[in-house]
C-alpha positions as CSV (number, residue, x, y, z in Angstrom):
1,X,165.8,63.3,190.8
2,X,164.9,60.0,189.2
3,X,162.0,60.2,186.9
4,X,158.7,59.2,188.4
5,X,156.0,57.0,186.8
6,X,153.4,58.8,184.7
7,X,150.5,60.1,186.7
8,X,147.7,57.6,187.2
9,X,150.0,54.6,186.5
10,X,150.2,52.4,189.6
11,X,153.5,50.5,189.8
12,X,153.4,46.9,191.0
13,X,156.5,44.8,191.6
14,X,156.6,42.1,189.0
15,X,160.0,40.5,189.5
16,X,162.5,39.4,192.1
17,X,165.8,38.0,191.2
18,X,165.9,34.7,193.1
19,X,168.8,33.6,190.9
20,X,170.9,36.3,192.4
21,X,169.9,35.3,195.9
22,X,170.7,31.6,195.1
23,X,174.2,32.3,193.7
24,X,175.1,34.6,196.6
25,X,174.0,32.0,199.2
26,X,175.8,29.3,197.3
27,X,179.0,31.4,197.3
28,X,178.6,32.1,201.1
29,X,178.1,28.5,201.9
30,X,181.0,27.4,199.7
31,X,183.1,30.1,201.5
32,X,182.1,28.9,204.9
33,X,183.1,25.3,204.1
34,X,186.5,26.5,202.7
35,X,186.9,28.9,205.7
36,X,186.5,26.1,208.2
37,X,188.8,23.8,206.2
38,X,191.4,26.6,205.9
39,X,191.3,28.1,209.4
40,X,190.5,25.1,211.7
41,X,194.2,24.4,212.5
42,X,195.1,28.0,213.0
43,X,192.0,28.7,215.2
44,X,192.8,25.6,217.3
45,X,196.4,26.8,217.9
46,X,195.4,30.4,218.6
47,X,192.1,30.1,220.4
48,X,191.9,26.4,221.4
49,X,188.7,26.3,219.3
50,X,188.8,25.0,215.7
51,X,185.4,26.7,215.1
52,X,186.5,30.2,216.1
53,X,186.8,31.8,212.7
54,X,184.0,29.7,211.2
55,X,181.4,30.4,213.9
56,X,182.0,34.2,213.8
57,X,181.8,34.3,210.0
58,X,178.7,32.0,209.9
59,X,176.8,34.2,212.4
60,X,177.7,37.4,210.6
61,X,176.9,35.9,207.2
62,X,173.5,34.7,208.4
63,X,172.6,38.1,209.8
64,X,173.9,39.8,206.6
65,X,171.7,37.6,204.4
66,X,168.6,38.5,206.5
67,X,169.7,42.2,206.4
68,X,170.1,42.1,202.6
69,X,166.7,40.6,202.1
70,X,165.3,43.4,204.4
71,X,167.1,46.1,202.4
72,X,165.7,44.6,199.2
73,X,162.2,45.3,200.3
74,X,162.9,49.0,200.5
75,X,162.6,51.4,197.6
76,X,166.1,52.0,196.3
77,X,165.2,55.6,195.4
78,X,165.6,56.4,199.1
79,X,169.3,56.2,198.6
80,X,169.0,59.2,196.2
81,X,168.2,61.4,199.1
82,X,170.7,60.0,201.6
83,X,173.7,59.3,199.3
84,X,175.2,62.7,200.0
85,X,175.2,62.0,203.7
86,X,176.7,58.5,203.2
87,X,179.5,60.2,201.1
88,X,180.5,62.7,203.8
89,X,180.0,60.3,206.7
90,X,182.4,57.9,205.0
91,X,184.9,60.8,204.6
92,X,184.6,61.5,208.3
93,X,185.0,57.9,209.4
94,X,188.1,57.5,207.3
95,X,189.5,60.7,208.8
96,X,188.9,59.3,212.3
97,X,191.2,56.3,211.4
98,X,194.1,58.6,210.9
99,X,193.4,61.5,213.4
100,X,191.7,59.9,216.3
101,X,192.6,57.3,219.0
102,X,189.8,55.1,217.6
103,X,192.0,54.1,214.7
104,X,193.3,50.6,215.2
105,X,196.2,48.9,213.5
106,X,195.7,45.3,212.4
107,X,198.5,43.2,210.8
108,X,200.6,46.3,210.3
109,X,197.9,48.4,208.6
110,X,195.9,51.1,210.4
111,X,192.6,50.9,208.6
112,X,190.2,50.0,211.3
113,X,187.9,51.9,213.7
114,X,187.1,50.6,217.1
115,X,184.3,52.2,219.2
116,X,185.3,50.3,222.3
117,X,183.6,47.0,221.5
118,X,185.2,44.4,219.2
119,X,181.8,43.7,217.6
120,X,181.8,47.4,216.4
121,X,185.3,47.3,214.9
122,X,185.1,47.8,211.1
123,X,186.9,49.3,208.1
124,X,185.5,52.7,207.0
125,X,186.9,52.1,203.5
126,X,184.0,49.6,203.0
127,X,181.5,52.5,203.6
128,X,183.4,54.5,201.1
129,X,182.7,51.9,198.4
130,X,179.0,52.1,199.2
131,X,179.3,55.9,199.0
132,X,180.8,55.8,195.6
133,X,178.1,53.3,194.4
134,X,175.2,55.5,195.6
135,X,176.5,59.1,195.4
136,X,178.1,59.2,191.9
137,X,174.9,58.0,190.2
138,X,173.0,60.7,192.2
139,X,175.4,63.3,190.9
140,X,175.0,62.0,187.3
141,X,171.2,62.2,187.6
142,X,171.3,65.8,188.9
143,X,173.8,66.9,186.3
144,X,171.8,65.6,183.3
145,X,173.3,66.8,180.1
146,X,176.1,68.6,181.9
147,X,177.8,65.1,182.2
148,X,178.8,65.5,178.6
149,X,180.7,68.7,179.2
150,X,184.2,69.1,180.4
151,X,183.0,70.8,183.6
152,X,180.7,68.0,184.4
153,X,183.3,65.4,183.7
154,X,185.8,67.0,186.1
155,X,183.2,67.6,188.7
156,X,182.4,63.9,188.8
157,X,186.1,63.0,188.8
158,X,186.6,65.5,191.7
159,X,184.0,63.8,193.9
160,X,185.1,60.2,193.0
161,X,188.8,61.1,193.1
162,X,188.3,62.9,196.4
163,X,186.8,59.7,197.9
164,X,189.6,57.6,196.5
165,X,192.2,60.0,197.8
166,X,190.7,60.0,201.3
167,X,190.9,56.2,201.3
168,X,194.6,56.4,200.3
169,X,195.6,59.2,202.6
170,X,193.5,58.5,205.7
171,X,193.6,54.7,205.7
172,X,196.7,54.1,203.5
173,X,194.5,51.7,201.4
174,X,195.6,51.8,197.8
175,X,193.5,48.9,196.7
176,X,190.3,50.5,197.9
177,X,191.3,53.8,196.2
178,X,191.8,51.9,192.9
179,X,188.4,50.2,193.3
180,X,186.6,53.5,194.1
181,X,188.4,55.2,191.1
182,X,187.3,52.3,188.8
183,X,183.7,52.5,190.0
184,X,183.6,56.2,189.3
185,X,185.3,55.9,185.9
186,X,182.9,53.1,184.8
187,X,179.8,55.1,185.8
188,X,181.1,58.1,183.9
189,X,181.8,55.8,181.0
190,X,178.2,54.6,181.0
191,X,176.7,58.1,181.3
192,X,179.1,59.9,178.9
193,X,178.1,60.1,175.2
194,X,181.7,60.0,174.0
195,X,182.5,56.4,175.1
196,X,185.3,56.0,172.5
197,X,187.4,58.5,174.5
198,X,187.2,56.2,177.5
199,X,188.2,53.2,175.4
200,X,191.2,55.1,174.2
201,X,192.2,56.0,177.8
202,X,191.8,52.4,178.9
203,X,194.0,51.3,175.9
204,X,196.7,53.8,176.8
205,X,196.6,52.7,180.5
206,X,196.9,49.1,179.5
207,X,200.0,49.9,177.3
208,X,201.6,51.9,180.1
209,X,201.1,49.1,182.6
210,X,202.6,46.6,180.2
211,X,205.6,48.9,179.5
212,X,206.0,49.7,183.2
213,X,206.1,45.9,184.0
214,X,208.8,45.4,181.4
215,X,210.8,48.3,182.6
216,X,210.6,47.3,186.2
217,X,211.6,43.8,185.4
218,X,214.6,45.0,183.4
219,X,215.7,47.5,186.1
220,X,214.8,45.9,189.4
221,X,214.3,42.2,188.6
222,X,217.9,41.1,188.9
223,X,219.0,43.6,191.6
224,X,220.2,42.3,194.9
225,X,218.7,44.9,197.4
226,X,218.8,44.7,201.1
227,X,215.2,44.9,202.2
228,X,216.1,46.4,205.5
229,X,217.2,49.6,203.6
230,X,214.0,49.8,201.6
231,X,211.6,52.1,203.6
232,X,208.6,52.0,201.2
233,X,206.5,48.8,201.8
234,X,204.9,49.3,198.3
235,X,208.4,49.1,196.8
236,X,209.0,46.0,198.8
237,X,205.9,44.5,197.4
238,X,206.9,45.3,193.8
239,X,210.3,43.7,194.4
240,X,208.8,40.6,195.8
241,X,206.3,40.4,192.9
242,X,209.1,40.7,190.4
243,X,211.3,38.0,192.1
244,X,209.6,36.2,195.0
245,X,212.3,33.5,195.1
246,X,215.0,36.1,195.7
247,X,213.1,37.9,198.4
248,X,211.4,34.8,200.0
249,X,212.6,35.9,203.5
250,X,211.3,39.4,203.1
251,X,207.8,39.0,201.9
252,X,208.0,36.5,199.1
253,X,207.5,33.5,201.3
254,X,203.7,33.7,201.4
255,X,203.2,34.0,197.7
256,X,205.7,31.2,197.0
257,X,203.9,28.9,199.3
258,X,200.6,29.9,197.7
259,X,201.9,29.0,194.3
260,X,203.2,25.7,195.7
261,X,199.7,25.0,197.1
262,X,198.1,25.6,193.7
263,X,200.7,23.5,191.9
264,X,200.5,20.6,194.3
265,X,196.6,20.4,194.0
266,X,196.7,19.3,190.4
267,X,193.3,19.3,188.5
268,X,191.1,17.7,191.2
269,X,193.1,18.5,194.3
270,X,194.2,16.6,197.4
271,X,190.7,16.4,198.8
272,X,188.7,18.7,201.1
273,X,190.6,19.2,204.4
274,X,193.8,17.7,203.1
275,X,195.8,20.9,202.5
276,X,199.3,21.0,203.8
277,X,200.1,24.6,203.1
278,X,197.3,25.8,205.4
279,X,199.1,24.3,208.4
280,X,201.5,27.3,208.5
281,X,203.4,27.7,205.2
282,X,200.7,30.1,203.9
283,X,200.3,32.7,206.7
284,X,196.7,34.0,207.3
285,X,195.5,31.6,204.6
286,X,191.9,32.3,205.5
287,X,192.1,35.9,204.4
288,X,193.3,37.0,200.9
289,X,195.1,33.8,200.1
290,X,192.2,31.4,200.6
291,X,191.9,30.8,196.8
292,X,195.3,29.0,196.9
293,X,193.9,26.6,199.5
294,X,190.8,26.0,197.4
295,X,193.1,25.1,194.5
296,X,195.2,22.8,196.7
297,X,192.2,20.9,198.2
298,X,189.8,21.0,195.2
299,X,192.3,21.5,192.4
300,X,192.0,23.7,189.3
301,X,188.5,22.3,189.0
302,X,187.5,23.9,192.4
303,X,189.1,27.2,191.3
304,X,187.1,27.1,188.1
305,X,183.9,26.4,190.0
306,X,184.4,29.6,192.0
307,X,185.2,31.6,188.9
308,X,182.0,30.2,187.2
309,X,179.9,31.1,190.2
310,X,181.3,34.7,190.3
311,X,180.7,34.9,186.5
312,X,177.1,33.9,187.0
313,X,176.7,36.5,189.8
314,X,178.1,39.2,187.6
315,X,175.7,38.1,184.8
316,X,172.7,38.5,187.2
317,X,173.9,41.9,188.1
318,X,174.3,42.8,184.5
319,X,170.8,41.6,183.8
320,X,169.4,43.8,186.6
321,X,171.4,46.8,185.4
322,X,170.2,46.3,181.9
323,X,166.5,46.0,182.8
324,X,166.4,48.5,185.7
325,X,163.4,50.7,186.0
326,X,165.4,53.9,185.6
327,X,169.0,55.1,185.0
328,X,169.7,55.7,188.7
329,X,169.1,52.0,189.5
330,X,171.1,50.9,186.5
331,X,174.1,53.0,187.5
332,X,174.1,51.7,191.0
333,X,174.0,48.1,190.0
334,X,176.7,48.7,187.4
335,X,178.8,50.1,190.2
336,X,178.2,47.0,192.3
337,X,179.1,44.8,189.4
338,X,182.4,46.6,188.8
339,X,183.3,46.5,192.5
340,X,182.8,42.7,192.7
341,X,184.4,42.0,189.4
342,X,187.5,44.0,190.2
343,X,187.9,42.6,193.7
344,X,187.7,39.0,192.4
345,X,190.1,39.7,189.5
346,X,192.6,41.5,191.8
347,X,192.5,38.8,194.5
348,X,193.1,35.9,192.0
349,X,195.8,37.9,190.2
350,X,197.6,38.4,193.5
351,X,197.4,34.7,194.4
352,X,198.8,33.8,191.0
353,X,201.5,36.5,191.4
354,X,200.4,38.4,188.3
355,X,200.3,41.6,190.3
356,X,201.9,42.8,193.5
357,X,200.2,41.9,196.8
358,X,197.2,44.2,197.6
359,X,195.5,42.7,200.6
360,X,192.2,42.4,198.8
361,X,190.0,39.6,199.9
362,X,187.9,37.2,197.8
363,X,184.3,38.3,198.1
364,X,181.9,36.0,200.1
365,X,184.8,33.5,200.5
366,X,187.6,35.1,202.5
367,X,187.3,35.7,206.3
368,X,186.1,39.1,207.3
369,X,183.0,40.4,209.0
370,X,183.2,44.0,207.6
371,X,183.5,42.8,204.1
372,X,180.6,40.4,204.2
373,X,178.3,42.9,205.8
374,X,178.9,45.6,203.2
375,X,178.9,43.1,200.3
376,X,175.5,41.9,201.4
377,X,174.3,45.5,201.7
378,X,175.2,45.9,198.0
379,X,173.3,42.7,197.2
380,X,170.3,44.2,199.0
381,X,170.5,47.3,196.8
382,X,170.7,45.2,193.7
383,X,167.7,43.1,194.7
384,X,165.8,46.3,195.5
385,X,166.4,47.5,192.0
386,X,165.4,44.0,190.6
387,X,162.1,44.2,192.5
388,X,161.0,47.2,190.4
389,X,161.9,45.7,187.0
390,X,158.7,45.7,184.9
391,X,158.3,43.4,181.9
392,X,155.4,45.1,180.2
393,X,153.5,43.7,177.2
């Protein structure tokens, strides 16, 4: 259990991170502007209403901001007692996707649950991220010095790895599994006294990824494969990543058009609303490829503005984690910081074709109600931790 204040000491909230609130609202507003610009044509063609995507996202975003502010007023220590329930509920919800008729397939991926009402359709994998952020710190606090032992290390890895494995097996969501694994690993890194061991592991993984990239390029880069004979969609994504021009008719078309959009935007872009690629060449541009439209309309400058905003958001989260009232709050905010940082990095790397397509959206900017709801829940947790920061004399 998190340590309590000394007896007789009355705690009074001294701080509230309005800077975090401001940058999040700024990102959401920026995202809504870009979402309308990106999706208006598609929405008009599909729904005969150019505001269809924008209106839905705006309503959910407004409600999520209010919800996050409400969560921020609660004591974050309550999560210590319910985090175990969140963990197992997320496991059960992901299992329902695979083993129940409530599992819904969207765009070729069965990752959604539908309870009979479209408004209640969501991705349980997002709940799993919250579970990792709240439950792994709870375990670390309960284990105490046992974290430094081999048994403690593997116990934490079992819980974090089990959640990541469930995301992969039950929802076939590799990107979420990677994010959950990264959140778990980073929290163990913070809590473990032997941090040099983790740095060595990261170095080895980086070398293996680099070597793997070179080997794949040498063995598969120039091969002429018939995609109709390739059963694994992940192998198809790797082949497209290595040579998008060659496989433009089998998955490389979207990434090629996204790169054309970025290249045609120049430094200051064609102007807001003037994208050509959003009119069809970049399919589902309002989702994970929205960064390419930002760069086409606002140029490299617009892309850098988004990156700076995310950088400042991560800085505010780092500030809260560093000054949190206790280690539990610090670990949770650190997990939130890793989640957002990794999702931003992976999304931009996909758009630039630095890594294979993952389907990860750009936080606060891409279209998606489930994503914005749970991201704002995380912001509410971070703000709750910030409220209990005490700058004593």
